PASEBA-1860 file (N, C-alpha, C; in nm, 3 decimals):
! residues 302
1> MKNLKFLL> 11.777/6.717/10.727/11.686/6.686/10.849/11.776/6.762/10.965 ~ 11.796/6.827/11.009/11.941/6.865/11.140/11.844/6.795/11.287 ~ 11.713/6.800/11.246/11.675/6.739/11.384/11.692/6.594/11.350 ~ 11.720/6.559/11.316/11.745/6.375/11.317/11.835/6.380/11.353 ~ 11.988/6.513/11.408/12.139/6.508/11.419/12.149/6.317/11.530 ~ 12.068/6.353/11.614/12.115/6.262/11.740/12.000/6.120/11.730 ~ 11.956/6.081/11.627/11.883/5.957/11.641/11.983/5.851/11.618 ~ 11.975/5.790/11.705/12.015/5.624/11.682/11.967/5.541/11.579
9> LFIIFQAN> 12.032/5.460/11.552/11.988/5.394/11.407/11.985/5.260/11.434 ~ 11.923/5.148/11.376/11.942/5.012/11.447/11.856/5.004/11.242 ~ 11.922/4.922/11.159/11.878/4.754/11.071/11.875/4.699/11.127 ~ 11.795/4.618/11.050/11.793/4.475/11.093/11.749/4.383/10.985 ~ 11.765/4.284/10.948/11.794/4.186/10.854/11.835/4.065/10.805 ~ 11.732/3.997/10.820/11.836/3.859/10.746/11.840/3.847/10.553 ~ 11.873/3.766/10.577/11.968/3.699/10.422/11.847/3.685/10.364 ~ 11.722/3.597/10.396/11.561/3.588/10.378/11.500/3.635/10.415
17> AQQGGMWI> 11.483/3.756/10.452/11.343/3.850/10.470/11.438/4.044/10.480 ~ 11.281/4.082/10.532/11.349/4.213/10.496/11.284/4.277/10.616 ~ 11.256/4.199/10.785/11.243/4.292/10.876/11.271/4.342/10.970 ~ 11.249/4.462/11.038/11.380/4.549/11.083/11.348/4.652/11.049 ~ 11.375/4.765/11.082/11.380/4.895/11.045/11.456/4.992/11.183 ~ 11.458/5.079/11.126/11.530/5.250/11.240/11.490/5.246/11.353 ~ 11.507/5.244/11.486/11.396/5.298/11.604/11.515/5.359/11.731 ~ 11.422/5.479/11.777/11.478/5.585/11.913/11.525/5.431/12.015
25> PSLLQGMN> 11.666/5.408/12.032/11.688/5.280/12.139/11.694/5.331/12.239 ~ 11.580/5.415/12.298/11.509/5.442/12.481/11.355/5.413/12.399 ~ 11.308/5.362/12.257/11.167/5.299/12.289/11.177/5.177/12.179 ~ 11.313/5.094/12.200/11.301/4.928/12.174/11.226/4.870/12.312 ~ 11.285/4.891/12.454/11.187/4.810/12.512/11.065/4.786/12.444 ~ 10.946/4.647/12.468/10.790/4.723/12.451/10.811/4.722/12.331 ~ 10.839/4.801/12.242/10.798/4.798/12.060/10.879/4.672/11.982 ~ 11.027/4.691/11.978/11.124/4.636/11.854/11.129/4.521/11.946
33> ETEMKSLG> 11.157/4.465/12.052/11.276/4.360/12.169/11.210/4.251/12.098 ~ 11.080/4.178/12.090/11.018/4.024/12.073/11.137/4.034/11.900 ~ 11.060/4.160/11.803/11.114/4.138/11.729/11.243/4.109/11.641 ~ 11.324/4.159/11.739/11.502/4.152/11.692/11.578/3.978/11.761 ~ 11.461/3.969/11.893/11.489/3.826/11.943/11.449/3.759/11.846 ~ 11.326/3.774/11.782/11.312/3.677/11.644/11.417/3.691/11.565 ~ 11.456/3.768/11.483/11.557/3.775/11.368/11.688/3.717/11.468 ~ 11.690/3.632/11.569/11.877/3.598/11.620/11.885/3.725/11.722
41> MKMTAKDI> 11.847/3.806/11.795/11.959/3.880/11.885/11.994/3.793/12.056 ~ 12.071/3.780/12.069/12.060/3.777/12.210/12.047/3.810/12.351 ~ 12.053/3.947/12.317/12.098/4.040/12.415/11.944/4.115/12.474 ~ 11.935/4.152/12.512/11.826/4.232/12.591/11.819/4.405/12.540 ~ 11.719/4.412/12.529/11.725/4.578/12.463/11.780/4.744/12.613 ~ 11.771/4.632/12.729/11.834/4.734/12.822/12.030/4.702/12.786 ~ 12.018/4.583/12.765/12.192/4.562/12.699/12.268/4.692/12.602 ~ 12.144/4.707/12.477/12.132/4.846/12.385/12.132/4.973/12.419
49> YDANKSSI> 11.998/4.992/12.577/11.982/5.124/12.565/11.966/5.124/12.707 ~ 12.053/5.147/12.788/12.016/5.183/12.952/12.023/5.314/12.974 ~ 11.959/5.395/13.077/11.997/5.531/13.139/12.040/5.473/13.253 ~ 12.031/5.426/13.337/12.086/5.388/13.474/12.256/5.327/13.488 ~ 12.270/5.231/13.380/12.364/5.136/13.369/12.447/5.108/13.296 ~ 12.563/5.100/13.257/12.659/5.081/13.115/12.562/4.995/13.055 ~ 12.589/5.030/12.879/12.569/4.992/12.777/12.583/4.995/12.655 ~ 12.544/4.956/12.543/12.616/4.930/12.424/12.649/5.087/12.362
57> KDAVPQFD> 12.479/5.161/12.392/12.478/5.316/12.373/12.610/5.398/12.404 ~ 12.690/5.342/12.550/12.818/5.455/12.561/12.948/5.372/12.541 ~ 12.916/5.298/12.481/13.013/5.275/12.315/13.053/5.345/12.177 ~ 12.924/5.369/12.214/12.845/5.422/12.050/12.855/5.581/12.018 ~ 12.974/5.641/12.041/12.953/5.813/12.042/12.937/5.887/11.944 ~ 12.942/6.015/11.872/12.918/6.090/11.768/13.046/6.192/11.758 ~ 13.109/6.159/11.656/13.254/6.197/11.586/13.269/6.307/11.579 ~ 13.310/6.390/11.596/13.350/6.533/11.504/13.253/6.613/11.439
65> GGCTAEMI> 13.062/6.620/11.548/12.934/6.646/11.481/12.924/6.532/11.362 ~ 12.903/6.470/11.294/12.872/6.379/11.193/12.818/6.287/11.189 ~ 12.962/6.218/11.261/13.009/6.055/11.229/13.038/6.008/11.344 ~ 12.972/5.863/11.313/12.941/5.738/11.487/13.090/5.684/11.438 ~ 13.092/5.681/11.613/13.210/5.617/11.621/13.205/5.495/11.696 ~ 13.340/5.425/11.740/13.282/5.287/11.837/13.386/5.313/11.947 ~ 13.377/5.270/12.105/13.525/5.268/12.163/13.535/5.085/12.170 ~ 13.696/5.099/12.161/13.712/4.958/12.125/13.763/4.918/12.253
73> SAKGLLLT> 13.815/5.026/12.318/13.934/4.956/12.474/13.925/5.036/12.622 ~ 13.900/4.965/12.683/13.926/5.056/12.824/13.996/5.192/12.862 ~ 14.080/5.203/12.763/14.159/5.317/12.750/14.112/5.468/12.649 ~ 13.998/5.384/12.635/13.986/5.556/12.554/13.994/5.588/12.394 ~ 14.032/5.370/12.301/14.014/5.444/12.169/13.935/5.367/12.111 ~ 13.915/5.449/12.010/13.814/5.414/11.937/13.808/5.439/11.801 ~ 13.752/5.422/11.722/13.759/5.357/11.608/13.672/5.427/11.479 ~ 13.664/5.446/11.404/13.599/5.574/11.274/13.577/5.569/11.137
81> NHHCGFDA> 13.576/5.633/11.062/13.579/5.583/10.911/13.721/5.730/10.878 ~ 13.800/5.682/10.807/13.869/5.757/10.725/13.870/5.872/10.679 ~ 13.705/5.909/10.662/13.710/6.037/10.556/13.586/6.078/10.717 ~ 13.594/5.993/10.826/13.507/6.081/10.939/13.659/6.143/11.008 ~ 13.826/6.133/10.972/13.907/6.113/11.030/13.972/6.272/10.987 ~ 13.949/6.288/10.840/13.982/6.345/10.761/14.056/6.443/10.709 ~ 13.999/6.551/10.766/13.950/6.693/10.815/14.122/6.670/10.937 ~ 14.093/6.569/11.090/14.171/6.616/11.137/14.312/6.558/11.064
89> IQNLTSVD> 14.322/6.479/11.009/14.433/6.399/10.952/14.468/6.504/10.859 ~ 14.409/6.568/10.819/14.434/6.713/10.689/14.500/6.805/10.792 ~ 14.455/6.842/10.917/14.543/6.907/10.964/14.676/6.947/11.061 ~ 14.661/6.774/11.055/14.805/6.772/11.138/14.862/6.752/11.052 ~ 14.832/6.727/10.906/14.929/6.700/10.821/15.051/6.847/10.726 ~ 15.145/6.781/10.791/15.303/6.911/10.674/15.338/6.811/10.616 ~ 15.426/6.979/10.558/15.533/6.941/10.419/15.573/6.804/10.467 ~ 15.676/6.835/10.638/15.726/6.701/10.628/15.685/6.578/10.706
97> NDYLTDGF> 15.535/6.583/10.736/15.517/6.482/10.794/15.378/6.480/10.753 ~ 15.344/6.400/10.591/15.276/6.420/10.537/15.176/6.256/10.556 ~ 15.067/6.281/10.647/14.974/6.195/10.702/14.856/6.141/10.637 ~ 14.886/6.246/10.527/14.735/6.183/10.449/14.809/6.090/10.323 ~ 14.947/6.134/10.247/14.947/6.052/10.199/15.060/5.898/10.237 ~ 15.122/5.956/10.373/15.150/5.804/10.441/15.120/5.721/10.578 ~ 15.047/5.759/10.550/14.973/5.714/10.726/15.022/5.736/10.813 ~ 14.965/5.726/10.952/15.045/5.736/11.051/15.021/5.662/11.149
105> WAYKMSEE> 15.104/5.605/11.302/15.086/5.509/11.354/15.179/5.558/11.468 ~ 15.105/5.623/11.643/15.193/5.607/11.705/15.181/5.521/11.795 ~ 15.320/5.469/11.838/15.339/5.330/11.914/15.302/5.308/12.105 ~ 15.316/5.395/12.099/15.287/5.451/12.271/15.197/5.564/12.280 ~ 15.207/5.618/12.385/15.036/5.679/12.384/15.119/5.859/12.356 ~ 15.216/5.856/12.431/15.297/5.995/12.443/15.333/6.020/12.251 ~ 15.298/5.926/12.202/15.342/6.045/12.072/15.181/5.967/11.993 ~ 15.116/5.983/12.011/14.986/6.084/11.995/14.957/6.210/11.965
113> LPAKDVDV> 14.870/6.235/11.845/14.860/6.361/11.788/14.782/6.476/11.817 ~ 14.780/6.539/11.942/14.626/6.640/11.939/14.548/6.710/11.875 ~ 14.407/6.622/11.829/14.409/6.676/11.708/14.275/6.822/11.733 ~ 14.305/6.950/11.732/14.282/7.021/11.763/14.128/7.120/11.669 ~ 13.995/7.140/11.744/13.903/7.135/11.700/13.811/6.987/11.693 ~ 13.833/6.866/11.708/13.787/6.796/11.761/13.692/6.726/11.811 ~ 13.623/6.723/11.872/13.505/6.608/11.962/13.448/6.547/11.977 ~ 13.403/6.464/12.077/13.344/6.315/12.084/13.221/6.286/12.208
121> MFIVSIND> 13.107/6.305/12.155/12.980/6.325/12.182/12.915/6.160/12.280 ~ 12.897/6.185/12.375/12.830/6.109/12.386/12.676/6.132/12.420 ~ 12.618/6.006/12.408/12.464/6.050/12.445/12.419/5.967/12.637 ~ 12.406/6.031/12.762/12.399/6.032/12.855/12.240/5.959/12.863 ~ 12.111/6.003/12.818/12.059/5.969/12.846/11.935/6.041/12.723 ~ 11.785/5.954/12.694/11.732/6.003/12.618/11.629/5.981/12.679 ~ 11.547/6.125/12.630/11.408/6.155/12.771/11.314/6.242/12.580 ~ 11.213/6.128/12.615/11.079/6.246/12.488/11.011/6.302/12.599
129> VTKQILEG> 11.012/6.432/12.532/10.969/6.554/12.652/10.853/6.602/12.527 ~ 10.823/6.605/12.424/10.736/6.582/12.326/10.596/6.688/12.424 ~ 10.536/6.577/12.537/10.449/6.706/12.602/10.430/6.831/12.694 ~ 10.552/6.825/12.717/10.587/6.954/12.761/10.630/7.075/12.720 ~ 10.712/7.003/12.550/10.717/7.146/12.402/10.533/7.192/12.361 ~ 10.510/7.092/12.405/10.429/7.131/12.263/10.310/7.233/12.419 ~ 10.318/7.205/12.557/10.224/7.289/12.617/10.195/7.385/12.554 ~ 10.063/7.445/12.574/10.057/7.619/12.449/9.990/7.583/12.399
137> TENILAEA> 10.088/7.560/12.317/10.006/7.536/12.156/9.934/7.463/12.101 ~ 9.801/7.409/12.174/9.685/7.381/12.140/9.613/7.439/12.023 ~ 9.612/7.556/12.119/9.510/7.698/12.077/9.496/7.783/11.970 ~ 9.688/7.737/11.922/9.742/7.868/11.869/9.707/7.805/11.690 ~ 9.591/7.945/11.665/9.652/7.883/11.507/9.756/7.939/11.380 ~ 9.850/8.071/11.464/9.897/8.073/11.300/10.099/8.019/11.356 ~ 10.118/7.966/11.280/10.223/7.901/11.271/10.315/7.963/11.317 ~ 10.402/8.077/11.266/10.489/8.149/11.298/10.459/8.151/11.421
145> DRQKKIQE> 10.333/8.181/11.555/10.310/8.203/11.690/10.329/8.111/11.772 ~ 10.298/8.002/11.666/10.314/7.824/11.743/10.442/7.799/11.795 ~ 10.525/7.800/11.651/10.720/7.783/11.662/10.729/7.904/11.794 ~ 10.711/7.953/11.811/10.776/8.108/11.885/10.767/8.010/12.032 ~ 10.623/7.951/12.071/10.574/7.883/12.165/10.645/7.781/12.195 ~ 10.667/7.719/12.101/10.774/7.613/12.127/10.918/7.580/12.172 ~ 10.936/7.731/12.088/11.079/7.785/12.090/11.138/7.842/12.244 ~ 11.037/7.872/12.334/11.030/7.948/12.412/11.023/7.815/12.525
153> NIIKLSAN> 10.944/7.729/12.494/10.976/7.607/12.535/11.060/7.521/12.554 ~ 11.135/7.514/12.465/11.210/7.395/12.444/11.367/7.466/12.562 ~ 11.367/7.674/12.539/11.491/7.706/12.577/11.433/7.750/12.745 ~ 11.334/7.697/12.760/11.312/7.634/12.929/11.311/7.505/12.936 ~ 11.310/7.475/12.883/11.280/7.300/12.965/11.461/7.232/12.935 ~ 11.588/7.295/12.877/11.651/7.287/12.841/11.690/7.386/12.971 ~ 11.697/7.474/12.977/11.770/7.509/13.107/11.735/7.433/13.260 ~ 11.620/7.386/13.268/11.546/7.334/13.376/11.604/7.183/13.423
161> FKKETWQE> 11.612/7.127/13.286/11.563/6.982/13.258/11.778/6.951/13.348 ~ 11.742/6.770/13.449/11.828/6.799/13.563/11.989/6.758/13.520 ~ 12.061/6.775/13.538/12.202/6.756/13.493/12.324/6.779/13.494 ~ 12.380/6.719/13.516/12.539/6.720/13.608/12.630/6.856/13.561 ~ 12.722/6.953/13.601/12.738/7.071/13.538/12.781/7.047/13.434 ~ 12.883/6.953/13.352/12.903/6.898/13.282/12.903/6.854/13.161 ~ 12.806/6.855/13.185/12.678/6.794/13.069/12.601/6.899/13.016 ~ 12.557/6.833/12.877/12.374/6.948/12.842/12.348/6.844/12.809
169> NKIRAFFE> 12.228/6.945/12.735/12.083/6.950/12.726/12.055/6.975/12.577 ~ 12.001/6.926/12.509/12.009/6.968/12.377/11.896/6.896/12.289 ~ 11.757/6.955/12.282/11.623/6.864/12.202/11.618/6.930/12.097 ~ 11.614/6.783/12.041/11.566/6.781/11.856/11.423/6.772/11.834 ~ 11.339/6.782/11.738/11.216/6.708/11.717/11.237/6.610/11.598 ~ 11.121/6.559/11.638/11.142/6.458/11.497/11.011/6.419/11.455 ~ 11.004/6.344/11.346/10.864/6.323/11.278/10.770/6.451/11.231 ~ 10.873/6.544/11.215/10.763/6.699/11.113/10.798/6.787/11.279
177> GNQYILFV> 10.855/6.785/11.361/10.869/6.844/11.515/10.654/6.759/11.613 ~ 10.631/6.638/11.529/10.513/6.557/11.580/10.561/6.479/11.729 ~ 10.739/6.501/11.763/10.763/6.381/11.872/10.915/6.505/11.884 ~ 10.905/6.500/12.079/11.042/6.632/12.075/11.138/6.545/12.182 ~ 11.221/6.513/12.137/11.360/6.429/12.291/11.462/6.488/12.315 ~ 11.462/6.476/12.438/11.574/6.554/12.490/11.746/6.480/12.519 ~ 11.820/6.504/12.495/11.929/6.359/12.541/11.984/6.464/12.601 ~ 12.056/6.398/12.693/12.177/6.444/12.773/12.316/6.436/12.726
185> TETFKDIR> 12.396/6.484/12.703/12.514/6.416/12.624/12.606/6.493/12.752 ~ 12.783/6.419/12.719/12.880/6.469/12.691/12.971/6.480/12.620 ~ 12.984/6.570/12.586/13.125/6.583/12.480/13.231/6.631/12.524 ~ 13.416/6.514/12.477/13.499/6.503/12.555/13.615/6.596/12.412 ~ 13.659/6.705/12.453/13.705/6.783/12.353/13.920/6.771/12.319 ~ 13.956/6.702/12.425/14.086/6.651/12.428/14.085/6.518/12.322 ~ 14.114/6.494/12.218/14.093/6.411/12.083/14.272/6.389/12.049 ~ 14.328/6.254/12.025/14.383/6.219/12.019/14.469/6.105/11.876
193> LVGTPPSS> 14.490/6.181/11.778/14.516/6.031/11.622/14.602/5.949/11.695 ~ 14.609/5.849/11.688/14.628/5.690/11.708/14.689/5.677/11.597 ~ 14.622/5.626/11.444/14.607/5.587/11.377/14.566/5.600/11.211 ~ 14.648/5.599/11.100/14.574/5.624/10.978/14.609/5.543/10.903 ~ 14.571/5.522/10.803/14.630/5.398/10.682/14.678/5.529/10.608 ~ 14.743/5.500/10.484/14.794/5.612/10.375/14.605/5.669/10.274 ~ 14.586/5.733/10.236/14.498/5.822/10.207/14.479/5.692/10.094 ~ 14.546/5.606/9.995/14.539/5.514/9.870/14.472/5.453/9.940
201> IGKFGSDT> 14.483/5.404/10.063/14.389/5.253/10.159/14.240/5.330/10.163 ~ 14.267/5.417/10.270/14.155/5.464/10.311/14.063/5.585/10.259 ~ 14.107/5.603/10.164/14.059/5.707/10.068/13.992/5.631/9.939 ~ 14.037/5.533/9.924/14.060/5.457/9.771/13.882/5.417/9.720 ~ 13.884/5.464/9.644/13.701/5.473/9.612/13.651/5.579/9.641 ~ 13.712/5.687/9.746/13.625/5.738/9.761/13.463/5.803/9.794 ~ 13.412/5.898/9.752/13.252/5.930/9.773/13.154/5.826/9.694 ~ 13.246/5.793/9.544/13.219/5.761/9.467/13.150/5.564/9.512
209> DNWVWPRH> 13.242/5.512/9.601/13.209/5.394/9.601/13.145/5.356/9.798 ~ 13.147/5.506/9.880/13.083/5.527/9.952/12.950/5.417/9.967 ~ 12.899/5.394/10.071/12.777/5.277/10.057/12.753/5.187/9.918 ~ 12.860/5.167/9.834/12.897/5.085/9.761/12.901/4.984/9.849 ~ 12.821/4.844/9.778/12.945/4.726/9.917/12.920/4.607/9.708 ~ 12.997/4.531/9.773/13.133/4.524/9.867/13.276/4.612/9.817 ~ 13.326/4.661/9.937/13.430/4.786/9.892/13.580/4.783/9.938 ~ 13.650/4.792/9.865/13.724/4.719/9.873/13.894/4.884/9.931
217> TGDFSMFR> 13.835/4.863/10.005/13.886/5.024/10.071/13.923/4.959/10.267 ~ 13.989/5.090/10.285/14.097/5.055/10.463/14.012/5.162/10.506 ~ 13.891/5.181/10.437/13.774/5.306/10.514/13.764/5.344/10.691 ~ 13.890/5.344/10.766/13.908/5.347/10.899/13.987/5.442/11.000 ~ 14.026/5.543/11.048/14.109/5.586/11.199/14.037/5.550/11.272 ~ 14.155/5.553/11.392/14.176/5.556/11.548/14.235/5.685/11.569 ~ 14.145/5.708/11.650/14.171/5.814/11.809/14.150/5.755/11.936 ~ 14.226/5.879/12.019/14.209/5.836/12.165/14.170/5.924/12.234
225> IYADKNNR> 14.029/5.936/12.353/13.945/6.039/12.410/14.020/6.078/12.568 ~ 14.158/6.154/12.553/14.134/6.157/12.674/14.042/6.296/12.768 ~ 14.059/6.233/12.911/13.957/6.328/13.032/14.044/6.378/13.114 ~ 13.920/6.444/13.196/14.029/6.444/13.346/14.041/6.373/13.456 ~ 14.124/6.409/13.548/14.153/6.273/13.626/14.048/6.269/13.674 ~ 13.926/6.350/13.701/13.779/6.239/13.727/13.724/6.172/13.648 ~ 13.784/6.175/13.503/13.721/6.112/13.416/13.643/6.208/13.335 ~ 13.592/6.329/13.348/13.510/6.380/13.285/13.584/6.481/13.211
233> PAEYAADN> 13.492/6.547/13.071/13.537/6.595/12.997/13.650/6.768/12.999 ~ 13.775/6.745/12.962/13.793/6.888/12.996/13.945/6.903/12.791 ~ 13.925/7.039/12.787/14.035/7.090/12.754/14.113/7.050/12.710 ~ 14.225/7.036/12.587/14.377/6.965/12.613/14.449/7.014/12.750 ~ 14.509/6.882/12.802/14.595/6.941/12.856/14.661/6.807/12.844 ~ 14.867/6.819/12.878/14.923/6.713/12.882/14.891/6.621/13.007 ~ 14.875/6.688/13.108/14.835/6.575/13.218/14.696/6.515/13.228 ~ 14.622/6.567/13.091/14.498/6.424/13.127/14.512/6.363/13.112
241> VPYIPKHF> 14.421/6.254/13.082/14.481/6.071/13.104/14.376/5.966/13.046 ~ 14.442/5.874/12.967/14.279/5.787/12.841/14.156/5.776/12.985 ~ 14.026/5.832/12.885/13.913/5.815/12.907/13.868/5.649/12.963 ~ 13.857/5.637/13.016/13.795/5.521/13.043/13.635/5.540/13.054 ~ 13.577/5.439/12.917/13.455/5.509/12.863/13.354/5.340/12.983 ~ 13.237/5.377/12.978/13.165/5.339/13.058/13.109/5.217/12.999 ~ 13.130/5.190/12.889/13.097/4.980/12.799/13.238/5.004/12.701 ~ 13.275/4.941/12.643/13.376/4.947/12.488/13.295/4.832/12.432
249> LPISLDGV> 13.313/4.813/12.344/13.305/4.676/12.201/13.416/4.582/12.219 ~ 13.360/4.490/12.275/13.524/4.383/12.252/13.501/4.322/12.112 ~ 13.641/4.344/12.014/13.680/4.278/11.867/13.660/4.112/11.898 ~ 13.540/4.061/11.784/13.584/3.920/11.768/13.603/3.897/11.681 ~ 13.753/3.718/11.699/13.794/3.751/11.623/13.730/3.555/11.494 ~ 13.618/3.608/11.562/13.575/3.420/11.507/13.462/3.472/11.393 ~ 13.409/3.569/11.278/13.407/3.569/11.205/13.208/3.627/11.169 ~ 13.191/3.599/11.110/13.084/3.625/11.053/13.001/3.465/11.016
257> KENDFTMV> 12.855/3.396/11.030/12.826/3.327/10.977/12.679/3.413/10.888 ~ 12.647/3.277/10.795/12.507/3.341/10.652/12.395/3.313/10.770 ~ 12.332/3.436/10.821/12.188/3.427/10.906/12.231/3.500/11.035 ~ 12.330/3.504/11.064/12.383/3.563/11.218/12.301/3.661/11.221 ~ 12.280/3.783/11.322/12.198/3.864/11.340/12.313/3.943/11.367 ~ 12.192/4.103/11.310/12.296/4.200/11.229/12.232/4.321/11.268 ~ 12.314/4.471/11.319/12.254/4.508/11.367/12.338/4.630/11.370 ~ 12.305/4.737/11.332/12.417/4.867/11.289/12.347/5.028/11.406
265> MGYPGRTN> 12.416/5.088/11.494/12.414/5.166/11.558/12.451/5.288/11.531 ~ 12.391/5.358/11.512/12.532/5.525/11.456/12.433/5.641/11.449 ~ 12.439/5.729/11.414/12.411/5.916/11.429/12.401/5.894/11.203 ~ 12.246/5.916/11.148/12.197/5.958/11.067/12.204/6.065/11.059 ~ 12.268/6.137/10.972/12.259/6.302/10.970/12.112/6.366/10.953 ~ 11.992/6.241/10.818/11.876/6.245/10.806/11.814/6.177/10.744 ~ 11.715/6.146/10.751/11.630/6.025/10.691/11.433/6.114/10.693 ~ 11.423/6.019/10.559/11.278/6.063/10.485/11.205/5.893/10.563
273> EYLPAVAI> 11.264/5.811/10.612/11.210/5.625/10.580/11.065/5.665/10.628 ~ 11.004/5.751/10.719/10.870/5.761/10.771/10.755/5.882/10.694 ~ 10.834/5.837/10.645/10.762/5.981/10.523/10.601/5.876/10.479 ~ 10.542/5.961/10.451/10.403/5.913/10.438/10.357/5.916/10.273 ~ 10.272/5.817/10.234/10.216/5.852/10.114/10.246/5.970/10.049 ~ 10.204/6.052/10.093/10.125/6.161/10.028/10.290/6.265/10.065 ~ 10.317/6.220/10.120/10.444/6.307/10.149/10.572/6.336/10.049 ~ 10.572/6.210/10.007/10.637/6.165/9.869/10.570/6.171/9.690
281> EQILNELN> 10.410/6.177/9.749/10.392/6.235/9.610/10.423/6.359/9.631 ~ 10.388/6.416/9.658/10.407/6.567/9.662/10.625/6.653/9.573 ~ 10.661/6.500/9.683/10.795/6.556/9.681/10.824/6.443/9.483 ~ 10.766/6.357/9.470/10.717/6.314/9.370/10.655/6.383/9.237 ~ 10.577/6.494/9.253/10.519/6.588/9.154/10.582/6.724/9.155 ~ 10.588/6.781/9.255/10.602/6.900/9.310/10.755/6.935/9.319 ~ 10.772/6.914/9.426/10.908/6.994/9.428/11.015/6.933/9.426 ~ 11.021/6.803/9.363/11.176/6.739/9.252/11.135/6.849/9.148
289> PAKIEIRD> 11.074/6.830/9.039/11.070/6.896/8.929/11.077/7.001/8.918 ~ 11.041/7.077/8.998/11.033/7.282/9.057/11.259/7.281/9.078 ~ 11.269/7.215/9.163/11.450/7.189/9.201/11.523/7.210/9.046 ~ 11.472/7.023/8.932/11.527/7.001/8.838/11.501/7.121/8.760 ~ 11.390/7.160/8.745/11.389/7.268/8.614/11.467/7.416/8.692 ~ 11.483/7.444/8.820/11.595/7.522/8.842/11.752/7.522/8.803 ~ 11.723/7.388/8.874/11.914/7.378/8.878/11.939/7.355/8.681 ~ 11.844/7.294/8.598/11.856/7.320/8.442/11.913/7.468/8.417
297> KALKVA> 11.838/7.541/8.464/11.866/7.649/8.414/11.985/7.711/8.463 ~ 12.025/7.723/8.608/12.137/7.750/8.633/12.236/7.684/8.558 ~ 12.226/7.662/8.489/12.344/7.573/8.425/12.335/7.583/8.331 ~ 12.245/7.621/8.274/12.273/7.728/8.130/12.342/7.845/8.132 ~ 12.289/7.868/8.224/12.314/8.002/8.212/12.462/8.059/8.264 ~ 12.550/7.931/8.331/12.636/7.880/8.398/12.743/7.868/8.263
END
């Protein structure tokens, strides 16, 4: 479900409870903030998302179109998974410099390696535009005609919604087209590899161990964002400078203790968490059996 590509994810839980859920950051205030504070959160919803001031959302960009990253310094340094940076590391690897096998570390900025075709996207603001997108569809009965009208509204609003010249407007459907969100975004394209462990550490366990806990791997890589002299997105240039983020996450060496408040923020590819019971029943009794039958026959042919 590509519609959820820009959803920011929160998972909140305690050892003795299953409270929490997944929410869009712009909707936290007034909906989930009280629950989050009851679980031990000390900051406010505006500390997480604020369209007018720096907030945690400005420290959690999307890396290369599908992964989550975290800004960890005032000089554009970001942290992401090794498997997220794998393609960039692979493209920089050669017979003479086998960074996948040996790893890589730049000990000064001049040693950082430009990662071709890699980008990092920040969300500037999140805007509910459901009313504007569904305008004029109330009396349209044919689904094809309804979708055509929705696409016309999306194109029109995307072109006219206020943004800076270096920013983009992206509208995505949520909850099977019952809600539409417009994201104002900034995408940086001068990204340079700073460090990566060898694949024997970064890729240990591979996808088999991904999302299995505890993990015994160093699944991380580090990159730096570069910008033009005005701190705006720019194509690669030797005289670009490290990006100064609106916000970055300081790293604590204090560790954690039992019952500490936990929050995860990121970009899931898709989610079916809020499917109603009737949809789950359809998947269980109709869709999955049909898929299994088709794949079973395909395997027999192969």
